[in-house]
N, C-alpha and C positions, 0 to 999 in steps of 0.2 A: 877963849872967845871964838865964836863961829866965824867962818869966812863971809857969811852974809848976816844981815841983821835979823835975828830970830829972838823970840821970847825965851830967855835963859831959864825962866821958871817952868818951861816945857822942854825937858831934855830930849836928846836923841831925835827920833823920828817924829815925836809929838810936836816939837817946835817947827819942823819942816812941814808937817801936815797943816799946822796953823798958818804958816807963811804962804802956802800955796794950796788952798782948799780945792781948787779945780783939779789938781793932780791927786790930791789926797783921797778924793771921793772914789775913783775907780781902783786905786791901789788899796784903799781900806776895804772895799767890797771884796776884792780878791783875797786879801788876808782873812777876812771874816769867813768867807766860804771855805777856803782851803784848811784853815786851822780849826774851825768850829762847825762846819757843815757836816752833812751825813757822810760817814766813812766807816770802814771796818777798822781803821787805825783809830785808837782813842785820841782824844784831844791832847792828853799828856804825851803820847808817843809822837804825835805831830810836832808838838812844842819841843820835844827832845831833839828831833831832827833839826829844827831851826836853831836850837841852842848849840848843837854840835857844829853845824855849818858856820854859825856866827863866831864861835870860838876859833875854828879853823881859819876864818878870815880876820881874826885878831880885832874884832869890833867889840870893845868893852861894853858899850851900852846894850847892844843886841844880845850878846852872850849872857850878860847878867839878867836882863829883862826876861828873855825866853827861857833861861835856866830857872828863874823863879817861877815862871808860868808853868813850866813842865813839872817842877817840884811840887807845886800846889795841886797838880792833877794826877800824879802818879802815887801809888802806894809805895811807901819808903822813898818818896821822891827826892829829898835832899841828898841822900846817899847815892842814889842812882845817877842823878845829874852830875854830882861832883866826880864820881868815878868815870862816868861816860865822857865828860868833857876832858878829863885828865888823860884817859886812854880809851878812845872810842873803839879801837879794834878789839878790846877785851872788856866791853861794856857788860854790866850785870843785867842783861835783858834777854829776851827770848831769841832763839836763832833767827826767827823771821825778822824781828826788829833789827838785830845785828846785821843781817844781810842788807836791809834797807838803809841802815846808817852807812854801810860800805858804799852803796850806790850814791848816797847823798854826798859823801866825801869825794867821790869821783867827779860828780857834777861840779862841786866846788872848784876842783882843779880845771876841768874843761868838760863840756858836754861829750866830747869825743872820748873821754876817759871811761865812759860807761860802756862796758864790753858785753858781748854775748855771754861770757863766763859769769860776770857779775849778775846779770839778769837771770841766767840759768840757776845760779846758786840761790838767788832770792826765791825763785819759783820752787826749787827743791825744799826750801825752808818753809814753804807754805804761803808766800806772798802772792796776792792776787794781782792781776794786771792793773786794776784800779790803784792798788797800793803802790805798785812800781811807778805808774804814771804820776800819782800825786807826790810821791817822794822826790822824783826828778823835778817836778814843778815847785815844790816847797824849797828844795835846795837852790834852785835857780832864783826863786823869789828872794830868799834870804841873802844870796850873793849880791843881788841888785840892792836890797835894802842896806846891807852893811857898807857897800860902797857909797851909797847915797848919804848915810849918816856920817861916815868917816870922811868922805870926800868934801863935805861942807863943814867938817870939824865941829860937830855939835857937842854939847855938854853931856857928859855921862856922870850921873851922881856917884859919889864915892860913899854911898850909904846903903848898906844891905836892907835897911828898913824901908827905903823908898821902893825898892824892887819887890819886896814882900807885900807891901801895901798895894802896889800896882797889880800884883798877882791876885790878891784877894778881890780887887775890883774887877779884873778881867773875868774871873770865874763867875762872878755875879752878873755882869752886864755886857760882856763881850768886847770886841775891839772898838766898835763904834762908841760905846759908852765910856770906855777907857780914854779914848782920844778926846772926848768932850769934857771929861771930868778932871783929867790930870793937867 
C-alpha cells in the first residue's frame, strides 16, 4: 500500500503522475524528450542506461519497466538487459555504451563521482559530448524517479507480462501514450 492514496491499478510512477498531473506534465515531457527524442544513442541504449541506474537504486518497478522497454528496442534485448543489469561493468554492449554506463553508475552514486578519467574514457570509446551530457541527465533523472516511486512506496507488479505489455505500448505510442493508457 502506497504512503499516499494513489490508484493501485496504475503502478509505479503512473499512479503518481495520475495523482499530481501538474508535476507529471513537465516530468513526462523531459522523459519523452530524453528517451525518445533525437539522439545518436538509440532509444534502446537510453532505456538500458535507465534500467541499469534503476537496478542500482534497487527500484523494482523502474528496473523492470525500463528493462522491458530496453529489451523491446535492442537486438537480442532480453539477454543484453539481463546480463547488463546483473553485471553492468561487463555488459555485452559496445565500448562506447559501456563507458556511458560507467558514467551513469557514477552519477547514481553522486554527481561528483563523474571524473575527468571517466569522461576521457567515454570520449576515447567514441562517445560524443551530447551522449555524455544526456547520459548524465538520464542517470540523474532516473535517480530522481526511483526515489520518487520508492519514497512513496508505490505498487510494482510482480508480473513480467505487465512490463512486456507496457513495453509494446511504449514502442508504439511513447511515454505520453503509455501514461494515458495504462
